[in-house]
C-alpha positions as CSV (number, residue, x, y, z in Angstrom):
1,M,-215.4,-132.3,-27.3
2,S,-216.4,-130.8,-30.6
3,W,-216.9,-132.7,-33.8
4,H,-220.0,-132.9,-35.9
5,R,-218.6,-133.2,-39.4
6,K,-219.3,-136.0,-41.8
7,H,-216.1,-135.4,-43.8
8,L,-212.5,-134.2,-43.3
9,L,-211.9,-132.2,-46.5
10,D,-209.4,-129.6,-45.3
11,I,-207.9,-127.8,-42.2
12,E,-208.9,-124.3,-43.4
13,S,-212.6,-124.7,-42.5
14,L,-211.9,-126.4,-39.0
15,S,-212.0,-124.4,-35.8
16,A,-209.2,-124.6,-33.2
17,E,-211.6,-126.6,-31.0
18,E,-212.2,-129.2,-33.7
19,I,-208.5,-129.6,-34.3
20,L,-207.9,-130.1,-30.6
21,T,-210.7,-132.7,-30.5
22,V,-208.8,-134.7,-33.1
23,L,-205.6,-134.4,-31.2
24,D,-207.2,-135.4,-27.9
25,T,-208.9,-138.4,-29.5
26,A,-205.7,-139.5,-31.1
27,R,-204.0,-139.6,-27.7
28,G,-206.3,-142.4,-26.7
29,F,-205.8,-144.3,-30.0
30,K,-202.0,-144.0,-29.6
31,A,-202.3,-145.9,-26.3
32,V,-204.1,-148.7,-28.3
33,G,-201.1,-149.1,-30.5
34,E,-199.0,-149.8,-27.4
35,R,-201.2,-152.7,-26.3
36,A,-200.6,-156.4,-27.0
37,I,-204.0,-156.5,-28.9
38,K,-204.1,-153.5,-31.1
39,K,-207.6,-153.8,-32.6
40,V,-210.7,-152.0,-31.4
41,P,-214.3,-152.6,-32.7
42,A,-215.1,-148.9,-33.5
43,L,-215.7,-149.4,-37.2
44,R,-216.8,-153.1,-37.2
45,G,-219.3,-153.6,-40.1
46,K,-218.2,-150.4,-41.9
47,T,-216.6,-150.4,-45.3
48,V,-213.7,-148.1,-46.1
49,V,-212.5,-147.6,-49.7
50,N,-208.9,-146.3,-50.2
51,L,-209.2,-144.4,-53.5
52,F,-205.7,-143.4,-54.4
53,V,-205.8,-141.8,-57.8
54,E,-202.3,-140.3,-57.2
55,P,-199.4,-142.6,-56.1
56,S,-198.8,-143.0,-52.4
57,T,-197.1,-145.5,-50.2
58,R,-196.8,-144.0,-46.8
59,T,-200.2,-142.3,-46.5
60,R,-202.0,-145.3,-48.0
61,I,-200.3,-147.8,-45.7
62,S,-201.0,-145.6,-42.7
63,F,-204.7,-145.2,-43.5
64,E,-205.0,-149.0,-44.3
65,L,-203.5,-149.9,-41.0
66,A,-205.7,-147.4,-39.1
67,E,-208.8,-148.9,-40.8
68,Q,-207.8,-152.5,-39.9
69,R,-207.1,-151.5,-36.3
70,L,-210.6,-150.1,-36.1
71,S,-212.0,-153.4,-37.5
72,A,-213.3,-152.0,-40.7
73,D,-213.7,-153.9,-44.0
74,V,-211.1,-152.4,-46.3
75,I,-211.1,-152.1,-50.1
76,N,-208.0,-150.8,-51.9
77,F,-208.8,-149.2,-55.3
78,S,-205.8,-149.3,-57.6
79,T,-205.8,-146.8,-60.4
80,E,-203.0,-148.6,-62.2
81,A,-205.6,-151.2,-63.5
82,S,-208.7,-149.1,-63.1
83,S,-211.5,-147.8,-65.1
84,F,-210.1,-144.3,-65.0
85,K,-207.8,-145.5,-67.9
86,K,-211.0,-146.4,-69.8
87,G,-212.4,-142.9,-69.5
88,E,-214.6,-143.3,-66.5
89,T,-215.1,-140.1,-64.5
90,L,-214.3,-139.6,-60.8
91,K,-218.0,-139.2,-60.1
92,D,-218.9,-142.5,-61.9
93,T,-216.2,-144.4,-59.9
94,A,-217.4,-142.9,-56.6
95,K,-221.0,-143.7,-57.4
96,N,-220.1,-147.3,-58.1
97,L,-218.2,-147.5,-54.8
98,E,-221.2,-146.0,-53.0
99,A,-223.4,-148.7,-54.7
100,L,-221.2,-151.2,-52.9
101,N,-222.2,-149.6,-49.6
102,A,-218.9,-147.8,-49.0
103,D,-219.3,-145.9,-45.7
104,F,-216.0,-144.0,-46.2
105,I,-213.9,-143.0,-49.2
106,I,-210.3,-142.0,-48.5
107,I,-209.2,-140.1,-51.6
108,R,-205.8,-138.9,-52.8
109,H,-206.0,-137.0,-56.1
110,S,-203.7,-134.8,-58.2
111,A,-206.6,-132.3,-58.8
112,S,-207.2,-129.7,-56.1
113,G,-210.8,-129.8,-54.8
114,A,-211.4,-133.5,-55.8
115,P,-212.5,-134.5,-52.2
116,H,-214.8,-131.5,-52.0
117,F,-216.4,-132.4,-55.3
118,L,-216.9,-136.0,-54.2
119,S,-218.5,-134.9,-50.9
120,R,-221.2,-133.2,-53.0
121,V,-222.0,-136.1,-55.3
122,V,-222.0,-139.2,-52.9
123,N,-223.4,-139.9,-49.5
124,S,-220.3,-141.7,-48.2
125,S,-218.0,-139.8,-45.8
126,I,-215.0,-138.4,-47.6
127,I,-211.5,-138.0,-46.1
128,N,-208.9,-136.0,-48.0
129,A,-205.6,-137.9,-48.1
130,G,-204.0,-135.1,-50.2
131,D,-205.5,-133.1,-53.2
132,G,-203.0,-131.6,-55.6
133,A,-201.1,-128.7,-54.1
134,H,-204.2,-127.8,-52.0
135,E,-204.3,-129.6,-48.7
136,H,-203.2,-132.7,-46.8
137,P,-205.2,-132.4,-43.6
138,T,-204.2,-135.6,-41.8
139,Q,-200.5,-134.7,-42.2
140,A,-201.0,-131.4,-40.5
141,L,-203.0,-133.0,-37.7
142,L,-200.2,-135.6,-37.1
143,D,-197.6,-132.8,-37.2
144,A,-199.6,-130.8,-34.7
145,F,-200.0,-133.9,-32.5
146,T,-196.2,-134.6,-32.6
147,I,-195.4,-131.0,-31.7
148,R,-197.8,-130.9,-28.8
149,E,-196.6,-134.3,-27.5
150,R,-192.9,-133.2,-27.6
151,K,-193.3,-129.5,-26.5
152,G,-196.4,-129.8,-24.4
153,K,-198.1,-126.9,-26.3
154,I,-198.4,-125.3,-29.7
155,A,-199.4,-121.7,-28.8
156,G,-196.5,-119.3,-28.8
157,L,-194.0,-121.6,-30.5
158,N,-192.0,-120.4,-33.5
159,V,-192.4,-122.9,-36.4
160,T,-190.3,-122.5,-39.5
161,I,-191.4,-124.3,-42.6
162,L,-188.4,-124.5,-45.0
163,G,-188.5,-125.6,-48.7
164,D,-191.0,-125.8,-51.6
165,I,-194.0,-124.0,-50.1
166,L,-195.6,-123.1,-53.4
167,Y,-196.4,-126.6,-54.5
168,S,-196.8,-128.1,-51.0
169,R,-200.2,-129.2,-49.7
170,V,-198.5,-130.2,-46.5
171,A,-197.3,-126.6,-46.0
172,R,-200.8,-125.1,-46.6
173,S,-202.5,-127.5,-44.2
174,N,-199.8,-126.9,-41.6
175,I,-200.0,-123.1,-41.9
176,W,-203.8,-123.3,-41.2
177,A,-203.5,-125.7,-38.3
178,L,-200.5,-124.1,-36.6
179,T,-201.8,-120.5,-36.9
180,K,-205.3,-121.5,-35.6
181,L,-203.6,-123.1,-32.6
182,G,-201.5,-120.0,-31.8
183,A,-198.1,-120.8,-33.3
184,K,-196.0,-118.2,-35.1
185,V,-195.2,-119.6,-38.5
186,T,-192.3,-118.5,-40.7
187,L,-191.9,-119.7,-44.3
188,C,-188.5,-119.8,-46.0
189,G,-187.0,-121.0,-49.2
190,P,-186.2,-119.6,-52.7
191,S,-188.3,-116.6,-53.6
192,T,-189.7,-118.6,-56.6
193,L,-191.1,-121.2,-54.2
194,V,-192.0,-118.9,-51.3
195,P,-193.9,-115.9,-52.7
196,K,-195.0,-113.1,-50.3
197,T,-198.7,-113.9,-51.1
198,F,-198.5,-116.6,-48.3
199,E,-198.5,-113.8,-45.7
200,Q,-202.2,-113.5,-46.4
201,M,-202.5,-116.8,-44.6
202,G,-201.2,-115.2,-41.4
203,C,-197.6,-116.3,-41.5
204,R,-194.2,-114.5,-42.1
205,V,-192.2,-115.0,-45.3
206,T,-188.4,-114.6,-45.4
207,H,-185.7,-115.8,-47.8
208,D,-182.9,-115.6,-45.2
209,V,-182.4,-119.1,-44.0
210,D,-180.2,-118.3,-41.0
211,E,-182.7,-115.8,-39.8
212,A,-185.6,-118.2,-40.3
213,L,-183.8,-120.9,-38.3
214,R,-182.4,-118.8,-35.5
215,E,-185.5,-118.6,-33.2
216,A,-187.3,-121.7,-34.5
217,D,-188.6,-124.1,-31.9
218,I,-189.7,-126.4,-34.8
219,I,-187.9,-126.8,-38.1
220,H,-190.3,-128.4,-40.6
221,L,-188.5,-129.4,-43.8
222,L,-190.2,-130.0,-47.1
223,R,-188.9,-131.8,-50.2
224,I,-188.9,-130.3,-53.6
225,Q,-192.2,-131.2,-55.3
226,H,-190.7,-132.0,-58.7
227,E,-193.9,-133.8,-59.8
228,R,-196.1,-130.7,-59.4
229,Q,-193.7,-128.1,-60.9
230,R,-194.3,-127.2,-64.4
231,K,-190.7,-126.1,-64.8
232,T,-187.7,-126.0,-62.5
233,M,-188.0,-123.1,-60.1
234,F,-184.3,-122.9,-59.1
235,P,-181.1,-123.5,-61.0
236,S,-180.0,-126.9,-59.6
237,I,-180.5,-129.3,-56.7
238,G,-176.9,-128.6,-55.7
239,E,-177.6,-124.9,-55.4
240,Y,-180.8,-125.5,-53.5
241,T,-178.9,-127.7,-51.0
242,S,-176.1,-125.2,-50.5
243,L,-178.5,-122.3,-50.0
244,F,-181.4,-123.9,-48.1
245,G,-180.4,-127.4,-47.0
246,L,-180.2,-128.2,-43.3
247,N,-176.6,-129.1,-42.7
248,K,-174.5,-129.3,-39.6
249,A,-173.2,-125.7,-39.8
250,R,-176.8,-124.4,-40.0
251,L,-178.0,-126.7,-37.3
252,A,-175.3,-125.4,-35.0
253,K,-176.9,-122.0,-35.1
254,T,-180.3,-123.1,-34.0
255,K,-181.9,-123.5,-30.6
256,P,-180.4,-126.6,-28.9
257,D,-184.0,-128.0,-28.3
258,A,-185.4,-127.2,-31.7
259,L,-187.1,-130.2,-33.2
260,I,-186.7,-131.4,-36.8
261,M,-189.7,-132.6,-38.8
262,H,-190.3,-133.9,-42.3
263,P,-193.4,-135.4,-43.9
264,G,-191.4,-137.9,-45.9
265,P,-190.2,-139.2,-48.2
266,I,-186.8,-137.6,-47.3
267,N,-184.3,-136.7,-49.9
268,R,-181.2,-137.3,-47.9
269,G,-178.4,-134.8,-48.7
270,V,-180.8,-132.4,-50.4
271,E,-183.1,-130.7,-47.9
272,I,-181.4,-132.4,-45.0
273,D,-178.1,-134.0,-44.2
274,S,-178.4,-137.8,-43.6
275,E,-176.9,-137.6,-40.1
276,I,-179.4,-134.9,-39.1
277,A,-182.4,-136.9,-40.3
278,D,-181.3,-139.6,-37.8
279,C,-180.2,-137.4,-34.9
280,E,-182.0,-137.3,-31.5
281,R,-183.6,-133.9,-32.4
282,S,-185.4,-135.5,-35.4
283,V,-189.0,-136.6,-34.8
284,I,-189.5,-137.9,-38.3
285,L,-190.2,-141.5,-37.3
286,Q,-192.4,-140.3,-34.4
287,Q,-194.5,-138.5,-37.0
288,V,-195.1,-141.8,-38.7
289,T,-196.2,-143.5,-35.5
290,N,-198.5,-140.6,-34.6
291,G,-200.0,-140.6,-38.1
292,L,-201.6,-143.9,-37.4
293,A,-203.2,-142.7,-34.2
294,V,-204.4,-139.5,-35.8
295,R,-206.0,-141.3,-38.8
296,M,-207.7,-143.7,-36.4
297,A,-209.1,-140.7,-34.5
298,V,-210.3,-139.0,-37.8
299,L,-212.1,-142.2,-38.9
300,Y,-213.6,-142.6,-35.5
301,L,-214.9,-139.0,-35.3
302,V,-216.1,-138.9,-38.9
303,N,-218.1,-142.1,-38.1
304,G,-219.9,-140.0,-35.5
305,G,-217.8,-141.2,-32.5
306,K,-220.9,-143.1,-31.4
307,V,-219.1,-145.3,-29.0
308,A,-217.9,-143.6,-25.8
309,P,-214.1,-142.8,-26.4
310,E,-213.0,-145.1,-23.5
311,A,-215.1,-148.0,-25.1
312,A,-213.6,-147.3,-28.5
313,V,-210.0,-147.4,-27.2
């Protein structure tokens, strides 16, 4: 087992061994979620602050539940009524949270690099819950966990990520995680949203959706990140759906055991037909369940994993 980090800031800097340590630890925590009593004492006496400066429902709830299951004291910091509106800086806010003896700060921020900045100015452990269009490490870890759970392995699999890659932190974190673990990653979408420069990250870029889907073992769909685009990068939603949406005709040409993934929230009828989102090949809800186990594992490891894993779970 290999984990000696105080923070989880990104996937890019992790080794394959560190990623596998999180996935193996998460397996034990998933078993906890299936017990009658779902709480463990791993973070008893520790204080976790959820600092969500960018709106989030799914990720925040998942982290909050993970923290409660580990018996931590949880503080939710709402930016809607916060001192940010009064001009306080991120550094000042974090320093104040640290003065309250926060052991962990989970941060989501619209500025890329915000978690890295915090890790340099406070002593608390920082976990990145999504920073701008940069990275979303726990999403990539839960996606990798789900793939390994369903397919038994990651190495050698063909993973196609389809959609708005340019503005997606989920895509970047997934590319790093999957390539480090030996998967072959193909990116597909409109040329304005999937530039060839992504090939520098070790994946393949194509704009031919049928070709991208033909050999895929995993089809990972992304929604259009309207909130991060400075201008519309394609003519219309209708045109995007007809050219790149996953519909029944396109699904019929894929491998019969190809799995369909989506980080949520889903735009039904845009990047994916509603029926396909709910079909037996979709693992979208399993991703949500696995996200809880993965976030418990990350908090446990960042805390130093001082308890033996079997005692923790």
